[in-house]
N, C-alpha and C positions, 0 to 999 in steps of 0.2 A: 575614494573607494575605502572600504573597510575589509581588512582580512579576517576571515572567520575560519576556526578549526572545524573540520568535518570528519565524521566517520560513517562508514556503512553500517546499516542496521544489523546485519549479521555479525559483524565485529563487536559492535556495541553490546548486543544481547549475550554473546559468548563471553566477553571480558567481565561482564557485570552478573553473569549467571542469572539472568531474568528469564521468566517464562510468561510472555505477554498473553493477556486475555483479549484486549482490544487495542488496535493500533489505528490512530487517526492520522490521516495524511492531507495536509493542506500546504503545498509548497510552490504555489504559484507558476505552474508550468513544468515542474521538475518531477512530476509524478512517475514517469517511466524510469527515471534515474533511481528513484527510491525503491521501486519494485525490483529493479536489476541488482540493487545492492542488498536485497532481502531474499535471495533465492532459498537460502537454508531455512529461514523463518517460514517462508511460504510453504515449503515442502514438509518441514518437521513439526510445525505447531498448528493448532486449530483456532488461532486468534480470529476474532471478528474484525474486519477491516472497514474503516469508513474513509473513502477517498474522495476528496473534493478535486474534480478535474476542471481544467480551465480552457477547455475547447472540446468541441464534438469529436475532433480527431483523437485527442488524448482520452476522452470518455470511452470510445470504441477500442482503442488499443489497450488501455488498462483493463477494460472488461475482458478482452480476449486473453491477456496474461493471466488474469485471476482464474478464469475458466480452465485454462491449461494446467493449473495447479490443483484443480478439483474443487473450486469454489463455486457455490451458486451465487449469482449476482443479481441484485435487485436495485432499483433506484429509490432514493429517499423522496417520498411524496412531497411536492411543493418546491423541490429543489431541482434545477435543470440538469446539473452535471455532477451530482452527488451519488456515489456507488456505496451500497452496503454489501459486504462479500462475507459469506459464511461457508465453512467446510464442515460437512457432517460425517 
């Protein structure tokens, strides 16, 4: 096994004073964990999110989370579990 340092997205963005425009998530099944660690980003910013989900269940759960934060959710044409999320 390999030990890897990790930081939640909210903390990383706050520490580095970043204002994201686009966030791509492809984390092999940990999509909900990313969204849980990004509640401030989801609430405070209008970044476009591209989320690659790795199951139908995660697809539905992530779609519901994004809609709760006011995002419109579409699927990327030609990709089975890819979400495009925008807040207007």
